[in-house]
N, C-alpha and C positions, 0 to 999 in steps of 0.2 A: 882724858879718861879712857881707859880701855873698854872694849865692847863688854867684857865680863863684868867690869865695875859698873858700867852704865845699866846693864840688865839688872844687877842687884839693887841699884838705886831706884830703878823703876818699880821693881817688885816691892820694895820697902814702902814706897810712897803711894802706889797706885790704889791700894784698897782704901785710902783716905779720901779719894775723890767722891763727891756726892753722888749717890745713886749708882755707884759702881762697885758691887760687892766682889769679894774673892771668887765666889761661885760663878757670877755672871762673866767676870773676866776670863775665868778658865773656859767657859763655854765658847768664848770668842777667841780662844787660843792666845790670849794676852798674858804677859808675865804676872805671876803671883808669888807671894812670899812663901807659900806652902800649898800643897795639894788640898783642895776643898774635899769634904766628905759629907755625904748624906746616905740614907738607905732607902730602898724601895720597901714600901709597907712598914715604915718606921713607926707608924701608929698602928697597932694591931693586937691580936689576941695574946701575944707573948708578954705584953705589958700590963701589970696589975691595974694601973690607973685607967687603962682603956677598958678592961673587963668590968671594973666598978661601974663605968658609964653604961656598958651593955646590959647590966642587970636591970636597967630601968628603960632602955631604949633599944629598938631594933636598929639594924644597920641603916636601913632607909630613913628612919626617923632621924638618926644622927646626921646623914648626908643632907637632909632636907630642912634642918634646923640650924641656921647659921651660928647662933650662939654655942651650940654643942659641937658642931663640926670644927669651929675655930678653937674651942677649948681642947678638944682632942689633938688637933694639929700642933698647937702651941705646947701643950704638955710633953708630947713625944720629942719635939725638937729641943726643948730645954732639958729634958731628962737625959738625952743622949749627948747633947752638946755639939750637934752637927752644924754645918755651915749653910744649910738650906732646909726650908720647911715645905713639904708638898701637901697641898690641901687635901683634907679628908673627904673623899667623894667616891664614886664608883663609875666604872667605864659605861655601865648600862643606863645611866640616868637620862640620856637623850632619848631613849626608847619611848618614854611616857609621852612627851609632847609630839612624838611622831605618830602616836596612836597605837602603840604596841605595849600591852600590859605585861609586866613580869613581876616576879617575886623571888625571895630567897627561901628555899626549902631546907630545913635543918638537915644537915649531913649530906646534902646533895648539891648545894650551891644554887646559882641563878636558874630560874625556870621561866621560859617565855610561854605564856598560856596558849597563844595561837601562832605557831611558827610561820614564817613567811616562806611559802613554797611555790608561788606562781607569779606570773606577771600582774595578775589582778591584785594580789596581796601587795606587791610592790607599789602599784599605782595608788593604792589607798593610803600609803604612808604620807604623813604631813611634813611639810618643811617650813611652815609659817608660824610655828609656836615656840621657837627657840627661847623667846623671852620668858617662858615658864621655867627656865633653868636658872634664873637670876639669883636664886638662893645660894648657889655656888659662888657667884660673884660677891654676894654680901658676906659670906664666910671669908673670902679672900681679903676683903676690905678690913675686916676685924683683925685678921692675922697680920696684915701689912701694917695696920696702926700699931699693933702691939710690938712689932719688931722694927719700927721705924727709926729708932735711935741707934747709933753705933754701939757696938758692944765694947768691952773693956780693951780689946786688941785693936779697936778702931774700925773694924769690919762691920758691914751691915749684913744681916742674915738674908740670903736669897729666898724669894718666894716662888714656888713652882706651881703653876696650874697644869692641868692635863686633860687629855681626852683620848678615846680609843682611835685606832686607825680603821679605815673603811673595811678592810678585809676581816679583821678580828670582830668588829661589831656585826658585820654581815653574818659571820659564822655562828654567833650567838642567836641572831634572829632566825636563821634558817634551821639550825639544828634544834633550837628550843632550849638550849643550855650548853653546858660543856660537852666536848666530844673527844674521842680518841682518833678517829679516822676521817671525820668531816665528809662523810659520804654524801649527805643531803646537800651540803654546801657546794661540793664539787659537782654534783649532778646539775644543779642550777647554773653554776659557773660555766660548765662545759656545754650544757644543752639548751640554754635559754639566752640567745644573743640579744634579746631585747630586755629581759628582766634584769640581768646582772649589771649592765652599764647604767641602767636607770637607778638601781639600788645604790650603786657606787656614787652616783651624782647626787642623789638626795642626801646620802650620809655626809658627803663633803659640805654640801650647803649648810646642813645643821651644825656640823662640827666647827666650821669657820666661824659661824655666829656665836657658838658656845665659847670658843677660844677668845674671840673678841671681847666678850663680856668679862672674861677672866683677866685679860690684859688691862682693860679699862679700870678694873677694880684694884690693880696693883701687882699682878703676877709679872715677875721679871723674866720668866722662862716658861715655855710650854713644852711638856714632854708628851709625845705621842706614843701610845702603847699599841704595838702590833703583836700582842702576846702570842698569837697562834700563826704567825706568818711562816714559822718554821715547818709547818705542815705542807708547804708548797715546794715543788721543785723550782730550780732557777727559771726554766722557760715559763712555767705557770705564774710564778711571781712577776715575771717581766710583762707577761701579756695581761693578766687579770687583776693585778694589784698595783704595780708600779706607776702607771699613768695617774690614777686617782690619788694615790698617797703622795706622789710628787706635787700634784695640784694642791693638796691640803697643806703640805710642808711649806710650799712657796706662798700661799696666801696667809698662812699664819706668820711666816717671817716678815711679810709685808706690814704686819701690825707693829713691827719695831722691836721684836724680841727674838732671842736665839731659840732654836728648836732642837730638842733632843728626841731621836727616833730610836725606840727600844723594841726588841723582839726576843723571843725565847728559842733556843736551839736553831740559831740562824747562821752558824759558821759558814755554810755554803752560799749564803745570800749576801754577805757583808758588802762585797764590792758593788752589788747591785742596789742595795739599800742606800749606799753613798750617793747613787744618782739622783735621789730625791733632793739633794742640796741641803740636807739637814746639817746643822753646825756640829752636832755631836751624835755619834752612834753608840748605843748601849751595847756592851758585850756581855754575853752570859759566860759562865765559868767553864764551859766546854771547850773554849778555844783559848790558848795562851794569849795574854794581852798583847805581847809583841807581834804575834802572828795576826791577831785581829786588827791591830793598828796598821800593819803593813797592808792588809786587805782593803781597808777603807782609804788608806792614803794619808801622807803627812799633813795635807791641807785640811784635815777634818779632826775634831776632838774625839775622844773616846771616853766612855763612862764604864767603870766596872773594876774588877770582875771576880771578886772573891766568892767561892762557893758558899751559899747561905749556911750549909750544914757544917761548915768549918767553925761556926760559932758554937757548936757543941763539943769541940775538940779540947784537949788539954791546953793549958796556957802556952807551953813551949811550941806546940804545933800551930796554934792560932797566931802567935807572934811571928813565927817563921813564914807562914803563908801571906800574912799582910806584908811583910817586908819584901817577899817575892813579887808581889803585885807592884809595889812602889818601885823596886829596883828595876823591873821590866819597863816601867813608864819612864825611868831615867830622868825625872824632873822636866820632861819636855812640856812646853806650853800646851794646854788642851786636855790634860788628864783630870778627871773627876773620880775620886775613889768611891766606889759603891759595891754592893753585892751583885752577883750575877743574876739575882732575881730577888723576890721579897723575903723579908724575915719570916720564918715559919713559926707556927705556935709551939710553945715549949722552949724556944730559945732562951737562954739565960741572959736576962737584961744586962747583968754586969759584964758579960762578954761583948755585947754590942757596945757598951760604953768604953770598954777596953780597946776595941778596935778604933774608935774615934780618937782615943788618947795616943794610940800607936801612930796613927797618921800625923797627928799634930807633933808628936815628938820627932818623927822622921824629918819633918820640915825644919826643925831647929838645928839639924846637923850641918 
């Protein structure tokens, strides 16, 4: 049998192996029959089913109620027809057991009531109450049970757990919410050689425990969100972020699952992000997929990278852009189709569904 025929044979049979979904195999750069697809924020305000739930429950209520979080997760995955479901949760959930109160303010996003701005503040943060986040694990258990049986095509839906990365969570803690310039974060980062590493260490401790709960509950993959790492220069990322993010990635991988590491506006950081040892690096839409993949190296998978706003485009433009991403990937093992960031409010649901259909159709050629 030729190498090409053997590869096709492996791809056709591999997804039937118990516990080995198309999505997980792609994360590990193994052969798949077609490119797997899922979306960041695939359960969100663009979807009428989600907004119906939000009429009766706050964001945090949904996150902290396993039955509702699982329902929202399942509904979105089934509505879109994707190959993986990411659990409905929020990056900031670990703040509460660490002793840091936060809330969501309408029109403004997350707000930390007492920002962390000194060594004393950092020293007061707890690391021994990660068990209080077990409601996320219970949500994952429900989702995993629902999707436990193979689908019509023989594939099992992948289940994604997630957590924030140390830098991104630290920025929320220090700024007190979202920021454009991260002035307070960088002041602490540059100016307090005791507080910054201690904060990083405490975050890694809590995040590893949080990830372990999710894996034990049935998560097949953990995605680490470093949403604001793009605010750092390469030297700053390497000095103040990379050591602790690498520790987090490696400790999560030791739990026996692949790790996806994702950031926004990180074109200049991609080769350095690869040094964490993550199995997959998420690419945003600002860098062409082939350029991003070259930056992280062939020995790593990539996820992405359609511009989320393309989902508002006319059908001919949308279809062309999807094909361009897939053609750039060239069916190489290790590509997961996704948006370059999350689905935004107002996105036509039918266009999101159409993208999934296009990816599946591409795999039949």
